[in-house]
N, C-alpha and C positions, 0 to 999 in steps of 0.2 A: 275319699281316699286321699291319703297324703303320701307324698314322695319324699323319701329321706335322702338327702345329699350327703355323701361321705365327707367331702372337703369343698365347701363352697368357694374358698379363696383360691384354690387351684383352678377352678373353672373360670374365675375372673381373670387370672393371670394368663391362662391359655387364650381367653377371648381377646385380651389386649395384645398379646403377641400375634395372634391371627390378624387383628386389625392393622398392626404395624406392617406385617408382611404384605397384606393386601394393599395398603396405601402406598408402600414404597415400590412394589412391583407392578401395580396396576395403573401406573401413569399418574399417580397422585402424590408424587414425592414432595411437591410444593405444599400440599395440604398437610402431609405428615410433618414437614419441617415447621410449618406454622403452628401445629399442635404441640410442638416440642418433642415429638417422638424420634425425630432424626436430627442430628446436629447439622447446622449450616456449615458449608465449606468456607474456609478462610478467603477473604476477598483478595483478589490478585492485586499486586502493586500496580499503580498507574504507570503507563509508559513514560520514559524520559523524553520530554518534548523540547526541542530547540528550534527556534525559527527566527528568521531575519526578513526584512522587506525584500521582495524580489528585485533583481537587477533588471531594469526596464530599457536601458539604452546602452548601446555598444559604441564601437569606434566608427561605425558607418551605418547608413540606412540598411537595416536588416531585421529579420525576426530574431529576437533574443531569447534564448533558452536559459532559465535560471533555476538552479536547485537551491531552495531556500528554507526548507522545513525538513526536520528529521525526527522521527519517533522511534525510539529504541525499545523493542519488546524483548523478552527473554530468548525467543527463538525466531525473531524476524526483525527486519529493518525496513522502515517505510520512509520514503523521501517524497516531499512535495515539490513539484516542478511547475513553473509558469512559463508560458510562451507569450511574448509581447510582440505584436505586429507593428514594426516601424517602417514597413514598406509603403510605397504610395498606392498599392492595390491590394485587393482582398486575397487572403490565403484561403483557397477552397479546401486544400488538404496539404499537410506537411507532417512527415513522420520522422522519428528519431529512434535509433536502436541503442539502448543503454545496457552496458555490460558491467556487472559488479566484479571487480578484480580483487581477489584475496591474497594474503601473503604468499610469496613464492611466485608471483606473477601468474596466478591461475585464474582463468575466467570461470566464475562460479555460476552465474546465471545471466541470461540475456533476455530483455523484454523490449518490445517495440511499442512506442506510444505515438498516437496520431492526434493531431490538432486540426480542427476544421472550422470553416465558416468564420474566420476572423477578419473583420474590416480593419482598415488602417487605424492605428492607435488603440485597438482593443487587445485584451489579454485573456487567457484562459488557463485554468489550473488542472493538473492531473496528479494522481498518486501513483507511485511505483513501489511495490513491496517485494523484497527479496526474502523468501522463506528459508528457514533452516540455518540461519547464521545471525550473529549479533553485529550491530553497527560497527563496533570496534574492530571487527575482522575485515571490514571493507577498506582496502588500502586506497582504491580510487574507483571512479566510474568513468568508463570510456563511452563516448558518444559518437556514433557513426551515422552516416547518411545511407539509408537503405534504398534510396532512389525512388521514393514514393512521394510525389508532390504534384499539386495542381495549383499553379500560380503563374502569373505573367504569361509567358509563352509555353510553359511546360505543362504536360498532363500525363496521365498514366500510360499513354501510348508512346510518348517520345522521351520520357525521363529514365535515366539509368543511374545506378549508384554513383554518387559524386556530383551529379548535375544540380541537385537541390542545395548542396552545401554552400554555394555562392550566395544564397539568399538568407543564410542564417549565421548567427554567432552563438557560441556557448560561453556564458559568463563564468568567471571564477566563483567558487563557493567557499564560505567560511566553515562549512560543515563537513565537506569531503573534497578530496582532490578530484577535479574534473578535467578530463583530457579529451579534446576533440581529435578523432582519428582522421588522418589524411585520406582523401578518396583514392 
């Protein structure tokens, strides 16, 4: 017994379309892309990266905070910050509150970064990312002392905002204006 097909090419087209739908919606988009059934998305442009060596020494023996790296994304700005311990004792914990100020003197976003377990002469790196704005919109970064430190005679039970500031300096940056807020 033979089966007569009215239009064999239409069945093949429907089969390919069904396969494309199945691959793209069934979690196999990579496979469909590899097979050439779905076009690849254009690659995003790499972020604009600017960096300088961190400032490691200040005007006095202190922990030096340096903003020395900037990555500009279309809708975010990431800064690289390094803390160098120039104190004669270990920093068990030292925190900084960083606020991105945009045009019109408007505080856009505030983040706190903590540094811990730094022996004398050691340094550590942290990233801070401000989402939803471009780097060119940041007019300055204000650095404040949230009063969270454990070093020398201070600890979490006896430190208040401003107490930790005497142990740290904020270095000038070539990438953004940095202002240390008074306690």
